[in-house]
C-alpha atoms as one frame of an Amber mdcrd trajectory, in Angstrom:
protein
   0.096   0.016  -0.011   1.462   3.528  -0.863   0.577   6.458   0.681   0.677
  10.215  -0.537   1.971  12.180   1.501   2.032  16.198   1.225   5.594  17.206
   2.108   6.430  19.143   5.393   7.494  22.206   6.437  10.300  22.419   8.982
  11.787  25.295  10.640  15.191  25.965  12.413  15.935  28.766  14.488  19.319
  29.418  16.154  21.259  32.725  17.609  24.117  33.484  15.731  27.092  31.208
  15.453  24.837  27.696  16.591  25.779  26.029  13.827  22.096  26.056  12.088
  23.736  26.339   8.429  25.973  23.840   8.934  23.644  21.319  10.062  21.154
  22.182   7.410  23.516  22.180   4.462  24.546  18.456   5.959  20.650  17.757
   6.174  19.284  18.610   2.957  21.261  15.851   0.926  20.649  12.674   3.534
  17.002  13.334   4.607  16.466  14.427   0.694  14.693  17.401   2.112  14.546
  20.883   0.123  16.306  23.538   1.763  14.501  27.396   0.741  17.113  29.878
   0.143  16.075  33.115   2.017  16.283  36.649   0.228  18.407  39.079   2.015
  19.473  42.417   1.636  22.938  42.159   3.470  26.263  42.520   1.367  27.664
  38.878   0.321  30.197  36.882   3.026  33.133  36.064   1.428  32.562  32.225
   0.154  28.798  32.932  -0.010  26.967  32.271  -3.474  24.140  34.108  -4.927
  21.311  31.665  -5.566  22.828  29.144  -3.055  23.381  30.628   0.470  21.165
  33.407   0.291  19.184  35.352  -3.092  21.277  38.723  -2.269  18.863  41.411
  -3.557  18.441  45.534  -2.746  16.229  46.996  -0.054  14.154  48.145  -2.818
  13.575  44.887  -4.439  12.931  43.432  -1.170  10.525  45.944  -0.487   8.603
  45.299  -3.577   8.066  41.618  -2.788   6.676  42.634   0.285   4.121  44.686
  -1.017   3.400  42.043  -3.477   2.833  39.317  -0.672   5.426  37.229  -2.318
   7.108  36.316   1.367   6.312  33.892   3.559   7.631  35.488   6.450  10.244
  38.237   6.540  12.249  40.138   9.091  14.661  43.143   9.632  17.474  41.803
  11.345  20.632  43.866  12.472  19.378  46.321   9.947  19.192  44.105   7.175
  15.726  41.893   5.372  15.708  38.239   5.365  12.773  36.701   3.927  11.246
  33.359   2.798   9.866  33.537  -0.858   5.894  31.440  -0.825   6.015  30.151
  -4.452   8.830  28.389  -3.921   7.711  26.492  -0.057   4.325  26.197  -1.594
   5.302  24.612  -4.853   7.831  21.888  -3.135   5.550  20.940  -0.719   2.447
  20.743  -2.960   4.641  17.892  -4.723   5.398  16.204  -1.677   8.547  17.419
  -1.120  10.008  18.436   2.660  10.982  22.059   2.433  13.479  23.188   5.265
  13.474  27.197   6.430  16.707  28.274   8.516  15.221  31.424   9.945  15.549
  33.809  13.193  12.361  33.869  15.373  10.822  36.585  14.224  10.192  34.910
  11.287   9.175  31.290  12.633   6.729  33.028  14.677   5.339  34.867  11.971
   5.067  31.042  10.102   3.652  29.519  13.559   0.553  32.460  13.368   0.196
  31.822   9.945  -1.667  28.760  10.681   1.035  27.112   7.920   1.404  23.234
   8.828   5.288  23.247   9.924   7.481  21.760  12.714   9.513  24.230  14.095
  12.899  23.317  15.708  15.150  25.656  18.152  19.441  25.123  18.490  20.688
  26.045  21.359  24.286  26.624  22.014  26.254  24.611  25.067  26.754  27.613
  26.876  26.655  31.290  26.152  30.877  31.418  26.515  30.900  28.286  23.929
  28.577  30.932  21.530  30.956  33.880  22.159  33.783  31.704  20.952  32.353
  30.313  17.848  31.489  34.155  17.197  35.154  35.159  17.594  36.802  31.938
  15.800  34.719  32.499  12.541  36.032  36.194  12.375  32.835  37.386  10.001
  31.662  40.313  12.915  33.714  43.241  14.971  34.032  42.707  18.559  31.261
  45.389  18.900  28.885  43.011  16.486  29.917  39.587  18.627  28.403  41.496
  21.875  25.441  42.257  19.720  24.824  38.717  18.786  25.193  37.538  22.321
  22.653  39.880  23.532  20.323  39.236  20.850  20.920  35.874  21.491  19.564
  35.808  24.888  16.473  37.545  23.354  16.029  34.632  20.859  16.365  32.208
  23.532  13.115  33.174  25.298  11.409  31.730  22.572  12.388  28.333  23.167
   8.377  27.398  24.687   7.301  28.360  21.294   9.251  25.769  18.964   7.983
  22.178  18.699  11.418  20.517  19.501  14.569  22.315  21.176  18.133  20.537
  21.233  21.425  21.647  22.423  24.204  21.812  19.521  27.094  20.727  21.392
  28.530  18.237  18.450  27.432  18.681  15.064  27.163  15.077  14.793  25.144
  14.247  17.761  22.631  17.412  16.775  22.416  16.046  13.252  20.854  12.783
  14.599  18.734  14.352  16.610  17.147  16.584  13.864  17.510  13.547  11.615
  15.445  11.284  14.485  12.422  14.744  14.269  12.198  14.359  10.899  11.900
  10.750  10.820   9.074  10.668  13.420   6.912  13.545  11.676   6.937  11.923
   8.227   5.777   8.643  10.098   3.191  10.561  12.112  -0.564   9.894  11.253
  -2.258  13.543  10.204
């Protein structure tokens, strides 16, 4: 007996430096999950590719997408806009594909309030000092920006109770296993 299943929407949120991008990059191929590529107005970082990491666009273009209601969710973070294209998500879910969004707390709360059937997963760092160390080690931010991200992470972590699942990313392999278990369990649910 075959069961035709509609795709699911999985959302991963975490403070900057918790490893959400690393984990999602490894999840996508091994679990056959399609990762949505967000639009952003922030500048491209070294090593990033347009269309793979983000769709890098101007603020004017992004605001037009908002006006046309083409964003499933969007937020302004540290002065830059980030958002998920609505059409991409809807198309893949209708085809029976699971879609993964790697978005911040603001976006996840918009998804939750929208009534869209979704599974929200929050990644925590092992500790604030470990998070600070990770942010410094990746060398993408100034000392002031690292402190600002730590401050913001405390606010983001206060939303944990709004999520369906929470896990500590103390080791990539461990966290990957746990997220994989969540995806597998959700795929087996009788809705």
